BALOKOL-215401 format. One line per 8 residues: number of its first residue (from 1); their letters; for each residue x, y, z of N, C-alpha, C. Coordinates in steps of 0.1 Angstrom, whole numbers, plus 5000, padded with zeros to 4 digits. Example, Ala and Ser with C-alpha at 12.3 -4.5 7.8 and 13.67 -1.06 7.14 Angstrom:
BALOKOL-215401
1> AS> 5132,4943,5078,5123,4955,5078,5132,4967,5078; 5128,4978,5071,5137,4989,5071,5129,5000,5079
END
This chain:
BALOKOL-215401
1> MRHPPEDF> 5937,9449,0108,5938,9461,0112,5948,9468,0105; 5948,9478,0096,5958,9487,0091,5964,9496,0101; 5976,9498,0103,5984,9509,0111,5989,9520,0102; 5985,9534,0108,5990,9542,0101,6006,9543,0099; 6012,9548,0088,6026,9552,0083,6032,9555,0097; 6029,9565,0103,6035,9572,0112,6036,9563,0126; 6029,9552,0125,6031,9542,0139,6040,9534,0136; 6046,9529,0121,6055,9522,0121,6069,9532,0119
9> AELRAEHE> 6068,9541,0119,6081,9552,0117,6082,9553,0133; 6072,9554,0140,6076,9558,0159,6081,9544,0160; 6076,9531,0159,6081,9517,0164,6098,9515,0156; 6096,9519,0145,6113,9518,0139,6120,9526,0147; 6116,9541,0149,6127,9550,0158,6130,9546,0172; 6118,9537,0178,6122,9531,0190,6130,9521,0191; 6130,9514,0181,6138,9500,0179,6154,9505,0175; 6154,9514,0167,6168,9520,0169,6174,9528,0178
17> ALIQFLYL> 6165,9535,0187,6170,9538,0197,6175,9527,0207; 6169,9518,0211,6169,9505,0217,6182,9499,0213; 6184,9498,0202,6196,9489,0197,6208,9500,0201; 6207,9514,0195,6219,9520,0200,6222,9521,0213; 6212,9520,0222,6215,9521,0237,6222,9507,0242; 6217,9495,0236,6226,9484,0238,6240,9485,0234; 6239,9490,0221,6257,9487,0218,6266,9498,0224; 6258,9510,0230,6266,9520,0238,6267,9518,0253
25> APVGLVQA> 6258,9505,0257,6260,9505,0272,6272,9503,0277; 6273,9506,0291,6288,9503,0293,6288,9491,0299; 6280,9482,0297,6283,9467,0303,6282,9462,0292; 6285,9445,0295,6283,9435,0283,6269,9432,0282; 6264,9432,0270,6249,9424,0269,6248,9414,0260; 6242,9402,0262,6238,9396,0253,6226,9390,0254; 6218,9388,0242,6204,9385,0242,6208,9367,0235; 6202,9359,0244,6200,9343,0234,6190,9336,0236
33> DADGAIGM> 6187,9325,0228,6174,9318,0231,6176,9309,0244; 6168,9298,0248,6169,9292,0257,6179,9283,0256; 6185,9279,0246,6194,9270,0246,6207,9276,0245; 6210,9290,0246,6221,9294,0248,6226,9304,0232; 6218,9299,0220,6222,9305,0210,6220,9320,0209; 6231,9330,0205,6233,9342,0207,6224,9348,0195; 6216,9357,0197,6209,9366,0183,6215,9380,0185; 6219,9384,0198,6223,9399,0197,6234,9400,0206
41> INPIAAQL> 6246,9407,0205,6256,9406,0213,6262,9424,0210; 6264,9429,0222,6272,9443,0219,6286,9443,0221; 6293,9452,0216,6306,9449,0216,6315,9448,0230; 6309,9454,0237,6317,9452,0252,6315,9436,0257; 6305,9430,0252,6303,9416,0256,6314,9409,0246; 6310,9412,0236,6319,9403,0225,6333,9404,0230; 6339,9417,0233,6353,9415,0236,6357,9410,0248; 6348,9406,0261,6349,9400,0271,6348,9386,0268
49> LMPLSRDG> 6338,9381,0261,6336,9367,0257,6345,9361,0248; 6353,9368,0239,6361,9362,0230,6374,9354,0233; 6380,9359,0245,6391,9350,0251,6387,9336,0254; 6373,9333,0255,6367,9320,0258,6363,9312,0248; 6363,9320,0234,6360,9311,0223,6371,9303,0216; 6368,9289,0215,6378,9281,0209,6380,9282,0195; 6371,9286,0189,6371,9287,0173,6371,9301,0166; 6370,9310,0177,6370,9326,0173,6354,9328,0169
57> GLDNLLTL> 6345,9322,0171,6330,9324,0172,6324,9327,0182; 6311,9333,0182,6305,9340,0195,6290,9333,0191; 6288,9320,0188,6275,9315,0185,6266,9313,0197; 6273,9306,0208,6264,9300,0218,6270,9306,0232; 6259,9313,0241,6266,9318,0251,6271,9307,0262; 6262,9298,0264,6264,9288,0275,6276,9279,0271; 6277,9274,0257,6288,9270,0254,6302,9280,0257; 6302,9289,0252,6313,9298,0257,6316,9297,0272
65> LQDVAPEL> 6306,9296,0279,6310,9299,0295,6312,9284,0301; 6311,9273,0297,6309,9261,0301,6320,9257,0308; 6333,9261,0303,6347,9260,0310,6348,9267,0326; 6339,9278,0325,6343,9288,0334,6332,9291,0341; 6322,9282,0340,6306,9282,0347,6303,9268,0345; 6306,9259,0350,6299,9246,0348,6286,9243,0349; 6283,9251,0357,6271,9250,0365,6261,9260,0358; 6262,9264,0350,6253,9274,0342,6243,9267,0334
73> RHLCARYE> 6245,9255,0327,6234,9248,0322,6223,9242,0332; 6231,9238,0340,6222,9232,0353,6211,9242,0360; 6220,9253,0364,6206,9266,0367,6199,9267,0359; 6203,9270,0343,6190,9272,0334,6179,9264,0335; 6185,9249,0334,6174,9238,0333,6168,9237,0344; 6169,9242,0359,6163,9240,0370,6155,9251,0372; 6157,9262,0364,6150,9276,0369,6138,9275,0363; 6124,9272,0370,6112,9269,0366,6102,9280,0364
81> RPAGKICD> 6104,9293,0370,6097,9306,0369,6098,9309,0352; 6085,9314,0349,6085,9320,0336,6091,9329,0333; 6097,9337,0341,6109,9351,0338,6112,9353,0354; 6127,9359,0353,6135,9360,0365,6150,9362,0362; 6153,9363,0374,6170,9364,0376,6173,9349,0379; 6183,9343,0368,6188,9330,0371,6200,9332,0380; 6209,9341,0376,6219,9342,0387,6222,9356,0386; 6230,9362,0399,6233,9375,0399,6246,9374,0403
89> GLHLHLHA> 6253,9379,0396,6266,9387,0400,6276,9372,0399; 6274,9363,0392,6281,9350,0393,6296,9356,0389; 6308,9350,0395,6319,9353,0393,6327,9344,0382; 6332,9348,0372,6337,9341,0364,6352,9344,0361; 6360,9334,0364,6379,9335,0365,6381,9332,0352; 6388,9337,0345,6394,9337,0333,6408,9334,0332; 6414,9327,0324,6431,9326,0324,6436,9338,0319; 6447,9343,0320,6456,9353,0318,6459,9353,0304
97> GGNARKQP> 6453,9342,0297,6456,9344,0281,6467,9346,0276; 6478,9336,0280,6492,9331,0276,6500,9343,0282; 6496,9353,0289,6507,9364,0298,6510,9357,0310; 6520,9351,0313,6522,9346,0328,6524,9353,0336; 6525,9367,0338,6526,9375,0346,6512,9384,0351; 6503,9383,0340,6492,9390,0342,6484,9383,0351; 6476,9392,0361,6464,9383,0368,6454,9383,0360; 6446,9368,0363,6437,9365,0361,6423,9373,0360
105> QILSLTLL> 6417,9375,0349,6407,9384,0347,6395,9379,0353; 6385,9386,0360,6372,9382,0368,6360,9390,0364; 6352,9383,0358,6338,9390,0351,6328,9385,0360; 6317,9396,0363,6306,9390,0367,6296,9391,0356; 6287,9378,0360,6277,9374,0349,6262,9374,0358; 6254,9382,0352,6240,9382,0355,6233,9376,0345; 6227,9367,0347,6216,9360,0338,6200,9360,0340; 6195,9364,0329,6180,9370,0333,6172,9359,0322
113> KLDAGRLM> 6161,9354,0327,6150,9349,0319,6141,9357,0315; 6137,9361,0303,6129,9372,0299,6118,9365,0295; 6116,9353,0290,6104,9342,0288,6109,9331,0283; 6098,9322,0281,6102,9309,0278,6113,9305,0268; 6115,9314,0257,6125,9313,0247,6137,9323,0247; 6138,9332,0258,6150,9341,0257,6158,9346,0268; 6168,9345,0266,6177,9349,0279,6186,9363,0277; 6189,9368,0286,6196,9382,0285,6206,9379,0296
121> AVLEDVTL> 6218,9380,0290,6230,9380,0298,6236,9394,0302; 6242,9401,0313,6250,9412,0315,6262,9408,0321; 6274,9410,0315,6286,9412,0317,6297,9422,0321; 6303,9422,0331,6312,9432,0336,6326,9427,0339; 6334,9431,0336,6347,9431,0342,6347,9437,0356; 6349,9429,0365,6351,9431,0383,6365,9427,0388; 6372,9428,0380,6386,9424,0388,6392,9431,0396; 6393,9445,0394,6399,9453,0404,6388,9455,0417
129> QVRRERQL> 6375,9454,0414,6363,9456,0424,6368,9445,0436; 6370,9431,0428,6371,9420,0437,6380,9421,0447; 6395,9427,0443,6403,9426,0451,6403,9437,0460; 6395,9447,0459,6390,9456,0470,6382,9451,0478; 6371,9443,0476,6364,9438,0485,6370,9428,0491; 6381,9423,0486,6388,9413,0496,6394,9419,0508; 6400,9428,0505,6405,9438,0515,6393,9442,0528; 6383,9447,0521,6371,9452,0529,6366,9440,0538
137> RQNEAWLN> 6367,9428,0534,6362,9416,0539,6373,9415,0553; 6384,9416,0550,6397,9417,0559,6396,9425,0571; 6390,9436,0566,6389,9449,0576,6378,9446,0583; 6366,9439,0580,6356,9438,0584,6355,9427,0597; 6363,9417,0591,6366,9403,0598,6375,9409,0615; 6383,9420,0611,6395,9425,0620,6384,9431,0631; 6377,9440,0627,6366,9447,0634,6356,9437,0643; 6353,9429,0639,6344,9417,0645,6350,9410,0655
145> AILTGIAD> 6362,9407,0652,6371,9399,0662,6374,9407,0674; 6374,9420,0672,6377,9431,0681,6364,9435,0693; 6352,9435,0683,6341,9439,0688,6330,9430,0694; 6335,9417,0689,6324,9408,0692,6329,9398,0700; 6319,9388,0708,6325,9374,0713,6337,9380,0724; 6336,9392,0730,6349,9395,0739,6349,9384,0751; 6342,9377,0755,6345,9367,0767,6350,9356,0760; 6346,9350,0748,6348,9339,0742,6359,9337,0734
153> YALVGLDA> 6373,9342,0739,6385,9341,0731,6399,9335,0739; 6407,9332,0730,6419,9330,0739,6430,9338,0731; 6436,9346,0739,6447,9355,0738,6459,9349,0740; 6469,9349,0729,6480,9338,0730,6491,9349,0725; 6501,9348,0733,6515,9355,0727,6523,9345,0721; 6531,9349,0712,6538,9342,0700,6551,9349,0697; 6559,9341,0699,6573,9345,0698,6577,9349,0681; 6588,9350,0677,6591,9355,0663,6587,9344,0654
161> QGAIAAWN> 6590,9331,0661,6589,9318,0650,6575,9310,0651; 6563,9318,0661,6553,9316,0660,6551,9303,0669; 6561,9302,0677,6558,9293,0689,6551,9302,0702; 6540,9294,0709,6535,9300,0721,6544,9306,0730; 6543,9317,0733,6552,9322,0744,6552,9320,0757; 6539,9322,0763,6533,9321,0780,6519,9314,0775; 6516,9306,0788,6502,9303,0790,6493,9309,0799; 6481,9312,0795,6471,9319,0803,6459,9309,0801
169> PSIARVTG> 6449,9315,0813,6435,9308,0813,6428,9309,0802; 6429,9317,0797,6420,9318,0782,6422,9309,0773; 6436,9303,0773,6438,9292,0764,6433,9280,0769; 6432,9279,0779,6428,9266,0784,6407,9266,0784; 6405,9278,0785,6392,9279,0783,6386,9277,0770; 6393,9282,0759,6389,9279,0746,6394,9267,0740; 6408,9264,0743,6411,9251,0736,6415,9239,0747; 6415,9240,0760,6417,9230,0766,6433,9226,0769
177> HGEDAVGR> 6440,9233,0763,6454,9231,0765,6463,9237,0778; 6469,9231,0786,6477,9234,0796,6488,9240,0791; 6497,9241,0803,6510,9247,0803,6519,9242,0792; 6515,9229,0792,6526,9222,0783,6524,9229,0768; 6516,9238,0764,6515,9242,0750,6527,9251,0747; 6534,9258,0762,6543,9266,0758,6555,9262,0752; 6561,9269,0738,6572,9266,0732,6567,9257,0722; 6553,9253,0716,6549,9245,0708,6543,9256,0697
185> PYSIFYPP> 6542,9253,0683,6538,9261,0675,6523,9264,0676; 6521,9276,0672,6507,9278,0671,6494,9268,0662; 6502,9262,0657,6498,9250,0644,6490,9241,0654; 6491,9238,0668,6486,9231,0673,6470,9229,0674; 6465,9243,0672,6451,9244,0673,6446,9242,0659; 6453,9238,0647,6446,9233,0635,6447,9218,0636; 6438,9214,0627,6440,9198,0624,6455,9194,0617; 6458,9183,0620,6471,9179,0618,6476,9181,0603
193> DGMTPEHL> 6466,9182,0594,6472,9182,0577,6465,9199,0575; 6462,9209,0584,6456,9220,0580,6463,9230,0581; 6479,9228,0581,6487,9239,0581,6503,9232,0580; 6509,9239,0570,6524,9235,0566,6532,9243,0577; 6545,9242,0581,6554,9248,0588,6557,9261,0578; 6554,9261,0564,6555,9274,0556,6544,9282,0560; 6536,9279,0560,6521,9283,0559,6522,9293,0574; 6528,9285,0586,6524,9291,0597,6533,9305,0597
201> LDRLREAG> 6546,9304,0590,6553,9315,0588,6550,9326,0579; 6539,9319,0569,6532,9329,0562,6526,9341,0570; 6517,9334,0577,6507,9344,0584,6516,9352,0592; 6525,9348,0599,6534,9359,0605,6538,9370,0597; 6544,9367,0587,6552,9377,0577,6538,9387,0573; 6529,9381,0568,6516,9387,0562,6509,9399,0573; 6511,9391,0587,6507,9402,0600,6516,9412,0600; 6528,9412,0601,6540,9421,0599,6538,9431,0587
209> RDGWSLDE> 6534,9429,0575,6533,9436,0563,6522,9444,0565; 6509,9435,0569,6497,9441,0566,6488,9447,0578; 6496,9444,0591,6489,9447,0603,6482,9438,0607; 6478,9428,0602,6470,9416,0609,6470,9403,0594; 6467,9393,0602,6465,9382,0591,6453,9376,0599; 6440,9371,0593,6429,9363,0598,6424,9354,0586; 6420,9341,0594,6415,9331,0588,6403,9324,0596; 6393,9319,0589,6386,9310,0594,6386,9295,0591
217> GRRVRADG> 6384,9288,0602,6382,9271,0595,6380,9260,0608; 6384,9251,0606,6381,9240,0615,6394,9244,0626; 6392,9238,0637,6401,9241,0647,6400,9229,0658; 6410,9227,0663,6409,9212,0672,6414,9217,0685; 6405,9211,0697,6410,9214,0709,6421,9203,0714; 6426,9202,0727,6436,9194,0733,6430,9180,0731; 6415,9179,0734,6413,9163,0736,6410,9162,0722; 6412,9167,0710,6410,9162,0697,6395,9168,0690
225> SAFWGSAL> 6388,9172,0697,6372,9177,0695,6374,9189,0686; 6366,9191,0678,6368,9200,0667,6356,9212,0667; 6362,9223,0666,6352,9235,0664,6356,9242,0655; 6349,9251,0649,6349,9263,0639,6354,9275,0646; 6366,9279,0642,6374,9291,0650,6377,9302,0639; 6379,9313,0645,6386,9327,0638,6398,9327,0645; 6411,9326,0638,6424,9331,0643,6429,9341,0637; 6430,9353,0642,6440,9368,0641,6452,9368,0646
233> IAPLPERE> 6462,9371,0639,6474,9375,0640,6476,9388,0640; 6481,9396,0646,6488,9410,0647,6501,9410,0655; 6509,9418,0650,6523,9422,0655,6523,9428,0666; 6532,9432,0678,6533,9438,0688,6541,9446,0686; 6540,9457,0692,6553,9467,0691,6563,9464,0698; 6575,9467,0688,6586,9463,0694,6591,9472,0706; 6595,9464,0717,6600,9468,0731,6616,9470,0728; 6624,9481,0731,6637,9485,0733,6644,9478,0747
241> PPGGAAPE> 6648,9466,0748,6653,9462,0761,6665,9470,0766; 6667,9470,0778,6680,9478,0780,6693,9470,0776; 6703,9481,0775,6716,9475,0768,6717,9469,0754; 6704,9473,0746,6705,9470,0734,6702,9456,0730; 6702,9447,0739,6698,9431,0740,6688,9429,0728; 6685,9415,0727,6677,9413,0717,6663,9416,0724; 6652,9417,0716,6640,9418,0722,6635,9404,0730; 6626,9407,0740,6622,9395,0748,6606,9394,0749
249> GPAYCLIL> 6599,9384,0751,6586,9381,0749,6582,9379,0737; 6566,9381,0737,6560,9379,0724,6561,9387,0713; 6564,9385,0702,6564,9391,0691,6551,9395,0683; 6541,9383,0686,6528,9385,0677,6517,9383,0688; 6506,9386,0686,6494,9386,0695,6482,9374,0686; 6480,9364,0693,6467,9356,0684,6456,9355,0692; 6447,9361,0683,6434,9360,0691,6424,9349,0682; 6421,9338,0690,6416,9325,0688,6402,9325,0694
257> RDISEQRG> 6390,9325,0685,6377,9327,0688,6371,9316,0683; 6362,9307,0693,6352,9301,0687,6341,9303,0680; 6337,9303,0668,6326,9312,0663,6315,9298,0657; 6316,9286,0662,6308,9276,0661,6293,9282,0658; 6287,9290,0668,6275,9294,0667,6269,9302,0655; 6284,9311,0651,6279,9318,0639,6283,9313,0625; 6286,9300,0624,6293,9294,0612,6279,9295,0604; 6267,9291,0608,6257,9287,0600,6257,9296,0589
265> ASEQRRQE> 6254,9309,0592,6251,9322,0584,6267,9323,0573; 6276,9323,0580,6290,9326,0574,6291,9315,0563; 6288,9301,0566,6292,9290,0558,6283,9291,0548; 6270,9294,0550,6260,9296,0539,6263,9307,0529; 6271,9318,0531,6277,9328,0524,6289,9324,0516; 6296,9315,0525,6307,9309,0518,6303,9301,0507; 6294,9293,0512,6292,9283,0499,6285,9289,0487; 6278,9299,0492,6271,9305,0478,6281,9312,0471
273> AFADHLTG> 6295,9315,0477,6302,9324,0466,6313,9313,0464; 6317,9304,0471,6329,9298,0469,6331,9281,0466; 6317,9278,0466,6317,9263,0466,6308,9259,0453; 6314,9247,0448,6306,9244,0435,6293,9238,0440; 6284,9241,0434,6268,9237,0436,6266,9222,0434; 6271,9214,0427,6271,9198,0427,6277,9189,0438; 6290,9195,0435,6299,9184,0446,6303,9190,0461; 6300,9201,0461,6308,9210,0476,6321,9214,0475
281> LANRRAFF> 6329,9209,0466,6340,9215,0465,6343,9227,0464; 6355,9232,0461,6361,9248,0461,6353,9248,0444; 6351,9262,0441,6346,9263,0427,6361,9272,0421; 6357,9275,0409,6370,9281,0404,6372,9292,0409; 6365,9302,0414,6365,9315,0420,6375,9311,0432; 6369,9300,0442,6377,9297,0453,6390,9296,0449; 6395,9283,0439,6406,9280,0435,6417,9289,0432; 6411,9300,0425,6419,9311,0418,6423,9319,0428
289> EAAGRELE> 6418,9323,0436,6419,9331,0447,6431,9327,0457; 6430,9313,0457,6438,9304,0467,6452,9305,0461; 6452,9301,0447,6463,9298,0442,6470,9312,0437; 6463,9322,0436,6471,9334,0434,6478,9340,0448; 6472,9337,0462,6477,9343,0469,6491,9331,0476; 6487,9321,0474,6499,9308,0476,6511,9310,0466; 6506,9316,0454,6519,9319,0444,6527,9329,0447; 6519,9339,0452,6524,9352,0458,6538,9350,0469
297> RSGALARP> 6533,9342,0476,6539,9338,0489,6553,9330,0484; 6549,9318,0475,6561,9310,0473,6571,9319,0463; 6565,9329,0455,6575,9336,0448,6581,9348,0458; 6578,9348,0470,6587,9355,0478,6598,9351,0484; 6594,9338,0486,6601,9326,0493,6610,9316,0486; 6606,9316,0473,6613,9304,0463,6611,9292,0470; 6597,9286,0470,6595,9274,0476,6585,9267,0464; 6582,9257,0462,6575,9250,0454,6560,9250,0454
305> TAVIAFDA> 6553,9251,0445,6539,9249,0449,6535,9240,0435; 6525,9229,0437,6525,9221,0425,6507,9221,0425; 6503,9218,0411,6490,9217,0410,6486,9206,0402; 6477,9196,0405,6473,9185,0398,6459,9187,0392; 6460,9186,0378,6448,9187,0369,6440,9170,0365; 6429,9168,0374,6425,9155,0369,6411,9156,0360; 6408,9147,0355,6397,9146,0345,6393,9133,0343; 6379,9130,0345,6374,9117,0342,6373,9112,0331
313> DHFKAIND> 6380,9100,0329,6378,9094,0315,6366,9093,0310; 6365,9091,0297,6351,9088,0290,6340,9091,0296; 6338,9104,0301,6327,9108,0309,6315,9107,0300; 6316,9115,0290,6306,9113,0280,6300,9101,0279; 6306,9090,0279,6300,9079,0277,6293,9072,0290; 6298,9078,0297,6289,9075,0314,6275,9083,0312; 6275,9097,0310,6264,9103,0306,6257,9096,0296; 6260,9088,0283,6249,9083,0275,6245,9072,0279
321> SHGHPAGD> 6252,9066,0286,6249,9051,0293,6239,9050,0304; 6243,9059,0312,6235,9057,0325,6226,9072,0329; 6229,9080,0317,6219,9094,0320,6229,9104,0329; 6222,9116,0328,6230,9125,0336,6230,9126,0349; 6219,9124,0358,6216,9121,0368,6227,9114,0377; 6229,9100,0369,6238,9091,0373,6254,9097,0367; 6256,9105,0360,6270,9113,0358,6272,9122,0369; 6261,9130,0374,6263,9138,0386,6267,9133,0398
329> AVLRHLAG> 6261,9118,0402,6261,9110,0409,6280,9107,0410; 6285,9102,0399,6296,9096,0398,6307,9111,0399; 6302,9120,0398,6312,9135,0399,6312,9136,0415; 6303,9131,0423,6303,9135,0437,6308,9125,0444; 6310,9113,0437,6318,9102,0444,6334,9105,0440; 6335,9110,0430,6350,9115,0426,6354,9126,0437; 6343,9136,0438,6350,9146,0449,6352,9139,0463; 6345,9129,0469,6346,9124,0480,6361,9118,0481
337> MLLNTFRE> 6366,9110,0468,6375,9105,0470,6385,9113,0469; 6388,9127,0464,6394,9137,0464,6398,9141,0478; 6386,9146,0482,6388,9150,0498,6394,9141,0509; 6391,9128,0504,6396,9118,0513,6411,9117,0512; 6416,9119,0499,6431,9118,0493,6443,9129,0498; 6436,9141,0496,6445,9153,0499,6442,9157,0516; 6454,9169,0514,6455,9173,0529,6444,9182,0530; 6441,9188,0544,6430,9200,0547,6436,9214,0540
345> VDVVARVG> 6451,9212,0544,6456,9223,0539,6457,9227,0521; 6453,9216,0512,6453,9215,0501,6439,9219,0493; 6441,9228,0485,6428,9234,0480,6420,9225,0469; 6410,9219,0468,6406,9209,0460,6394,9214,0451; 6391,9215,0442,6382,9222,0433,6376,9215,0421; 6365,9217,0418,6357,9215,0406,6361,9227,0393; 6367,9227,0389,6368,9237,0376,6362,9237,0365; 6359,9223,0358,6352,9225,0346,6341,9214,0350
353> GEEFAVLL> 6333,9207,0339,6322,9198,0337,6325,9188,0348; 6337,9177,0340,6342,9166,0347,6358,9169,0352; 6362,9183,0352,6375,9183,0355,6378,9192,0369; 6387,9188,0377,6389,9189,0388,6409,9194,0391; 6407,9204,0401,6423,9208,0400,6425,9207,0415; 6436,9204,0420,6443,9206,0435,6457,9215,0434; 6452,9223,0445,6467,9234,0447,6473,9225,0458; 6485,9225,0456,6493,9220,0469,6503,9226,0474
361> PSTGLAQA> 6504,9234,0482,6513,9242,0487,6523,9235,0491; 6533,9244,0493,6546,9235,0497,6553,9226,0492; 6549,9218,0480,6551,9208,0474,6556,9206,0457; 6568,9198,0460,6572,9197,0449,6565,9184,0439; 6574,9185,0425,6567,9176,0418,6565,9162,0418; 6574,9157,0424,6574,9141,0428,6567,9138,0439; 6566,9147,0448,6555,9143,0458,6542,9144,0455; 6540,9156,0446,6526,9156,0441,6522,9145,0434
369> ALVAERLR> 6529,9142,0423,6529,9127,0416,6524,9117,0423; 6531,9113,0435,6530,9102,0442,6514,9102,0447; 6510,9115,0450,6496,9117,0454,6488,9113,0445; 6489,9122,0434,6479,9118,0422,6479,9105,0418; 6488,9097,0419,6490,9082,0417,6479,9075,0428; 6478,9080,0439,6474,9074,0448,6457,9076,0445; 6456,9088,0441,6442,9090,0437,6437,9080,0427; 6445,9084,0415,6443,9073,0406,6439,9060,0406
377> GAVAAQAA> 6452,9052,0415,6446,9038,0418,6434,9039,0425; 6431,9043,0436,6421,9045,0445,6406,9046,0437; 6405,9054,0425,6394,9055,0418,6391,9043,0409; 6402,9038,0404,6401,9027,0393,6397,9013,0401; 6400,9016,0415,6398,9003,0423,6381,9003,0430; 6375,9016,0432,6362,9017,0435,6355,9024,0427; 6344,9014,0421,6335,9019,0413,6324,9026,0420; 6318,9039,0416,6306,9043,0421,6297,9035,0420
385> EVDGVRIA> 6287,9034,0432,6275,9028,0434,6264,9037,0432; 6256,9036,0422,6242,9047,0418,6229,9038,0421; 6222,9041,0427,6209,9033,0425,6211,9018,0423; 6220,9011,0431,6221,8997,0431,6231,8993,0418; 6235,9001,0413,6243,8999,0400,6257,9002,0398; 6266,8996,0400,6281,8998,0398,6288,9005,0385; 6295,9016,0389,6296,9023,0375,6312,9028,0375; 6317,9019,0368,6334,9020,0369,6340,9032,0362
393> CTVSAGVA> 6349,9040,0367,6351,9053,0361,6367,9050,0367; 6375,9056,0358,6390,9059,0357,6394,9076,0357; 6405,9080,0365,6408,9093,0358,6422,9093,0354; 6427,9107,0347,6438,9107,0343,6440,9122,0348; 6456,9123,0351,6457,9135,0358,6473,9139,0352; 6472,9152,0351,6487,9159,0349,6492,9166,0362; 6504,9167,0363,6510,9172,0375,6519,9184,0369; 6520,9196,0378,6531,9206,0375,6533,9213,0388
401> CLDDGDGG> 6546,9219,0383,6551,9228,0396,6560,9238,0394; 6559,9249,0403,6566,9262,0401,6573,9262,0414; 6587,9262,0413,6598,9261,0424,6596,9278,0430; 6594,9285,0424,6592,9300,0429,6583,9311,0427; 6570,9302,0421,6559,9311,0417,6558,9321,0406; 6570,9320,0399,6574,9328,0388,6564,9322,0375; 6557,9329,0368,6545,9328,0358,6533,9327,0362; 6529,9325,0377,6515,9326,0382,6507,9316,0379
409> IDLLLKRA> 6496,9316,0381,6487,9305,0381,6484,9301,0368; 6483,9310,0360,6481,9305,0346,6493,9299,0337; 6502,9301,0340,6514,9292,0336,6514,9278,0344; 6509,9276,0356,6511,9266,0364,6501,9257,0359; 6489,9261,0355,6476,9254,0350,6478,9249,0337; 6484,9259,0327,6488,9255,0316,6496,9243,0314; 6505,9242,0323,6515,9231,0324,6508,9218,0328; 6499,9218,0335,6493,9210,0342,6484,9203,0331
417> DQALYAAK> 6478,9212,0324,6467,9211,0314,6474,9202,0301; 6486,9204,0300,6495,9200,0290,6500,9186,0294; 6502,9185,0307,6507,9170,0312,6495,9164,0311; 6483,9167,0314,6470,9158,0314,6466,9156,0298; 6469,9164,0291,6468,9160,0275,6477,9148,0273; 6485,9146,0277,6496,9138,0274,6492,9125,0281; 6486,9125,0293,6481,9115,0300,6470,9108,0292; 6461,9117,0288,6451,9114,0276,6454,9104,0265
425> RGGRNRVE> 6466,9111,0260,6471,9106,0246,6478,9091,0249; 6482,9091,0260,6493,9079,0266,6481,9069,0270; 6469,9069,0266,6460,9058,0272,6451,9059,0282; 6452,9070,0287,6440,9074,0301,6444,9065,0312; 6437,9067,0325,6439,9062,0335,6456,9060,0341; 6461,9072,0338,6475,9073,0340,6479,9089,0347; 6490,9089,0350,6495,9103,0356,6506,9106,0349; 6509,9120,0342,6519,9123,0337,6524,9136,0346
433> CWRPALAG> 6536,9137,0343,6544,9150,0352,6548,9160,0338; 6546,9172,0342,6550,9181,0330,6565,9181,0328; 6570,9182,0318,6584,9182,0314,6587,9193,0304; 6595,9196,0303,6600,9208,0289,6596,9204,0277; 6596,9190,0274,6593,9186,0260,6579,9189,0255; 6568,9190,0270,6557,9191,0266,6551,9207,0266; 6563,9216,0267,6559,9229,0264,6550,9236,0252; 6555,9227,0241,6545,9231,0229,6534,9222,0227
441> APVHQSEG> 6533,9214,0234,6519,9204,0233,6508,9212,0237; 6498,9210,0230,6481,9214,0234,6478,9213,0247; 6466,9221,0250,6462,9219,0266,6450,9209,0266; 6447,9202,0275,6439,9192,0276,6425,9200,0275; 6413,9195,0266,6400,9200,0266,6392,9189,0272; 6382,9193,0280,6372,9184,0286,6365,9174,0274; 6368,9162,0275,6359,9154,0267,6343,9155,0267; 6338,9160,0278,6324,9161,0279,6317,9169,0273
449> NEGAEHVA> 6326,9182,0271,6322,9193,0266,6319,9194,0252; 6306,9202,0247,6303,9202,0234,6313,9211,0226; 6317,9206,0215,6328,9214,0209,6341,9213,0210; 6342,9204,0222,6358,9201,0224,6364,9194,0215; 6380,9195,0214,6386,9186,0206,6386,9171,0215; 6383,9162,0210,6383,9151,0217,6396,9141,0213; 6402,9139,0224,6417,9131,0224,6413,9120,0219; 6423,9114,0208,6421,9100,0204,6420,9090,0213
END
């Protein structure tokens, strides 16, 4: 059947209008095939994705995003519907591109499956929006702490150093602690490795600066039993004592609530936003947010913060020999060993395909290197068992530290990656600490990633 010329002219006009819309759209748009090969990309998307390109090309969407969203290929492969939304508003944390003082950029990715052979990605820079949302979440948590669960809380007065100033029955009701708690730091309500002395004071300073400081997590009672708790600290108004003496009594109020019953819904939201789908560890988003907060604190108080970058050695060979499901099992095995080795206050994250990072607050280079060596030795000594088959695995590690937070997370991670590269070059299954001689060295790139530089 032949179409009149005017039909072709109309189709051509519609096509040109569509192309113009795509190129002028206020968000980044990418059309790719099912394997990620890019067929169309508008200027905003090109600008947002270019920092992720290793060779200056923009050929494959999934390859470009593999370091900042290692779960994306997995999500695409598991999506069985003929069309629909594969992910919605997935946050991608980018490095600051060598500018040590610039905050990491955060992109939002929505990925659509148009049909069996086509994907459409929508990209947007949401860096400022995420910061505003973080403040709103804190405000919401403050209101919830005041307006809900009024009968199920402990009201604790703290002195200027965070010690419990006085006992009352509400403390016993929630935590089981008696009058012996007076004079002890409020960290007695946390697991033994859940708070450092520096972090205890950090929260007091943040409460004084912002009006409150709130966190949720595992808490412990006097008998050692655990519960999920919300701890809100607020400063009390200063009272002028007679004769101009130093103020007496509590300087802060701690509201400790047992929210174990509400944990299910909040934990599901947290897992969706901040946990790696495969290992259950923190994801890149959680790692960057925690690192940003910690380095701000260390910058104000000139104290050390360390990062350890871990990478599974010869991981591509494990996938090739045993299959990707076995490779996933090995990654879960490594994740479990990481959690068993590090403190609860440390942030253990999966930041790439077979790459992990650990943030260690208030920790110097030598101490971090000791813990990294402990993890390395444990992994080498304990093979992963997958369906009755023992799969040996080792890890290499790069350790870096900033003594005052100056330079930010981008500089700290770059140094850890340079040390990791040195560990790989030195034979793998080893730990290297960053030193000035490594300042010009390349950064490590994952061995299992397509298109990565393989270490000899």
